[in-house]
N, C-alpha and C positions, 0 to 999 in steps of 0.2 A: 890400243891398250891390250896387254896380254891377258890371257885367262888367269894367270897367277895373281896379277894385280887386281883383276876384277873380283876374284875370290876373297882376297884380303880386304878389299874395300867393302864388299858385301857383308863379310863377317864382322867388320868393325861397325857398320851401320846397324846390324842386328844386335850387337852388344849394347850400343847406345840406346836403341829403342827399348830393349829389355830393361835397362837401368831406369829409364824414364817411367816405364809402365809400373815397375816395382816401387818406385819412390812416390808415385801419385797417391795410391791408397793409404800409405803410411801418413803422408802429410794431411790428407783429408780426415783420417781417423783421429789424428792428433788434435786437429782443430775442433772436431766434434766432441772429443773427450774433454778438452779444455772448456768448451762452451757448456757442456753438460755439468761439469764439476762446478763451474762458476754459477750456473743457474740453480743447482741444488743448494749451494751455499747461500745464495741470495734468498731462496725460499725458506731455508731453515732460519736465517737471521730475521726475516720478515715475520715468520710464525712466532719466534721467541719474543720479538718486539711487541706483537699483538697480545701475546699472553701476559706480558708484563704490564701492558696498558690496561688490560681487563682487570688484573689483580689490583692495580692502583685505583681504578674506578670503583671497585667493589668495597675496598677498605673503608672509605669515608661513610658509605651507606650503613655498614655494619656498626661503625662507631656512633653514628647518629641515632640508630635504633636503640643501642644500649644506653646512650645518654638520655634519650627521651624517656625510656622506661624507668631509669633511675629517678628522673625528676618526678614522674608520676607517683612513684612509691614514697617520695619524701616531701610532697607538696604541702601537707598540712603543717600549720604553724601554731605557735602559742596564741597568736591573735585570733585565729579561726576557732581553736578549742575554747578559748574564753568567750568568744562571741556566741557560739552555738549553745554552750551550756547556759549562758545568761539568758539568751532568747527563749530557750526551752522553759526555764523556771518562770520567767515573766509571763509567758503564754499560759503556763499551767495555773498560776495564781491570778485568776480573773477578778476584776473589780465587781463587787456585788452590792446590791441595795438592801432594802428591808427584807428580813427573812432569808438572807443569803442568796437572793435571786440574782443571777448573772445579768449584767446590763448589755453586754456586746453580742451575746449569742443566745439563741433560743433552744438549741438542741445539742446533744453530744456530737452528732455528725458534723455540724457546722464548726464546732470547736476543733474537732480532730482534723478537719480539712485545712484549718488555719496553720497547722504544723508542717505543711508540705515542704517548705523551704528549710526547715530546721531538722526534722527527723523523719523516719519512715512512718507510715500510717499505723503499722502494728505497734510500734513503741508509743506513739501518741495515744492510741486507743487503750493501751494497758494502763497508762496514768490517768487518763480522763475517766475511765470506768471506775477507777479506785476513788477518785476525789470528787466526783460529780454524780448527781441524781437528776434524771429527766422526768418531768411531769407534763401533763397536758397544757399547763399554763406557762411552761418555761423550763429553763435549766437552773439548777441550784448547786452551789458549792457546799461540800460537807465540811463543817468546821473541824479542822484537825491540824496537826503540825505538818510542816513541809518535810519532804524526805531528806536524808543526809545527802549533801551535794558537793560538787566540785568547787574548790576554792582557788581562784586564779592567782592569788597572792602566795600560795605555797607550792613547794616542789612536787614534781610528779615524774613518772616514767612513761615512755611510749614504747610499744612493742609492735613490730611489723607482723601482721597475721597472714599477709599474702599481698597479691597485687591490688593496690588501692584500698586496703583494709588496715586500720591501725587501732590498737587498744591503748587507751590512756589509763594509767593506774596511779592512784593517789592515796596515800595514808593520811588521814585527817583526824581532827578532834573538834568537838563542839560541846557546849554545856548541855545541850538538849540530847545529843546522841552519844556522847562520850567518844571513845576511840573507834574508828571505823575505816574500812578500805572501800573505795568506790572504783569500779571498773567501767569505763565507757568505751564502747566500740564505735568507730567512725568508718564510714564507707564513702568513696568518691563516686557519686552517681549524677548523671546529666550535668557534668561540668561543675559540680559543687559538692562540698563535704556535708554529710548528714549523719546524725546520731542514729545508730542501729539498735543498740541495746545498752542497758544500764543495770549493773549488779552491785549490791551492797553486802559487805561482810562485817 
């Protein structure tokens, strides 16, 4: 083989090797770039999917909280209002024997404690102190007229005072008291509605 042919062959081989070497990094980079792009896209889609899932899981919880709170604020019913006001008056007007001595209780404290499921202790004490006298030999009711009271047969309004507090307002009339307005505040305590205050106008 002549030197001229060897030079041409050597030059051709060098060109081929150079082309191969140049093409290899480009091909590798292209694969890595594609893999990186695909990986990033997958991460972004996964993150977005997780965020949507978290948002969906949070929404029912918030809705339930609002729903529960609304129910708590509107639980009191006409049945409860009528029941509590009737219980309070029946408890206040005790059966008495000779000389107006109370039969069922011997002291104011005993009578006040019997109001626990109906009203607060403060409200019960206010009325018991006004209508009863306590002596060494027992408890006596003071003969007087009963206070103007709630009439379950007549219309009334309810006003939300806050969370688990409601004011019942009724304009009423009786032969004994004439025209009057009674305002009764109820509070939800220990899983039950209780009377908190009573005002007459």
